[in-house]
C-alpha positions in Angstrom: 330.3 198.9 108.3 333.0 197.9 110.7 333.5 198.8 114.3 337.1 199.8 115.3 337.3 199.7 119.1 340.2 201.7 120.6 341.8 202.1 124.0 344.9 203.5 125.5 345.4 200.2 127.3 345.2 197.9 124.3 345.6 197.7 120.5 342.7 198.4 118.2 340.1 195.7 117.7 338.1 195.5 114.5 334.7 193.7 114.4 332.4 193.4 111.4 329.0 195.1 111.8 326.8 192.1 112.8 329.2 191.0 115.6 330.0 194.5 116.8 326.3 195.5 116.9 325.4 192.3 118.8 328.1 192.9 121.4 327.1 196.5 121.8 323.4 195.6 122.2 324.3 193.1 124.9 326.1 195.9 126.7 323.0 198.1 126.4 325.0 200.6 124.2 323.8 202.4 121.1 325.3 200.6 118.2 325.8 203.9 116.4 329.0 204.9 114.5 330.5 206.5 117.7 330.5 205.6 121.3 332.3 205.0 124.5 332.4 202.4 127.3 333.9 204.2 130.3 336.3 202.6 132.7 333.5 202.6 135.3 331.1 200.7 132.9 333.6 198.0 132.0 333.0 195.6 135.0 329.3 195.7 134.1 330.0 195.2 130.4 332.2 192.1 131.2 329.4 190.7 133.4 326.8 191.3 130.7 328.8 189.6 128.0 329.6 186.6 130.2 325.9 186.3 131.2 324.9 186.4 127.5 327.5 183.8 126.6 326.3 181.5 129.4 322.7 181.9 128.3 323.5 181.1 124.6 325.5 178.0 125.7 322.6 176.8 127.9 320.2 177.1 125.0 322.4 175.4 122.5 323.7 172.7 124.8 324.6 169.6 122.8 322.1 166.8 123.2 324.5 164.0 122.5 322.8 163.2 119.2 324.8 165.3 116.8 326.3 162.3 115.1 322.8 160.8 114.4 321.6 164.1 112.8 324.5 164.2 110.3 323.5 162.5 107.1 325.9 160.8 104.8 327.2 163.1 102.0 326.2 166.3 103.9 328.7 168.6 105.7 327.9 169.3 109.3 326.7 172.8 110.0 329.3 174.9 111.8 328.3 178.0 113.5 330.5 180.5 115.3 329.3 181.0 118.9 329.0 184.2 120.8 331.9 183.0 123.0 334.1 182.9 120.0 333.0 186.2 118.6 333.2 188.0 121.9 336.5 186.6 123.2 338.8 189.3 121.7 336.4 192.0 123.0 336.3 190.5 126.4 340.1 190.2 126.5 340.2 193.9 125.6 337.7 194.9 128.3 339.7 192.9 130.9 342.9 194.7 130.0 341.2 198.0 130.0 339.6 197.2 133.4 343.1 196.6 134.8 344.4 199.8 133.3 341.3 201.8 134.2 341.0 202.9 130.6 337.9 203.7 128.4 337.0 201.9 125.2 335.8 204.0 122.3 334.8 203.4 118.7 334.3 205.7 115.7 336.6 208.4 116.9 
């Protein structure tokens, strides 16, 4: 499943199911096939995402020993952070906040 977020203030944003579901859960929204984030809810949504990003970064703060953990002949593990996954969505929310526009999906 994919989520296609739409708004009159911005172009469409497509997210794959795991990322879209996670973002919607952070916002306290039902991750169903249809939904809306009203213009009035957008400031709270931005704050919730920023808080979740800060929390994830605090938990996964580099300890300064990453080089010591990498073994010869093994590729380092690269994971995509919530900040990276949520940035396009946060950008969309900020543009919609300025334009006082809703964000919808599944319609």
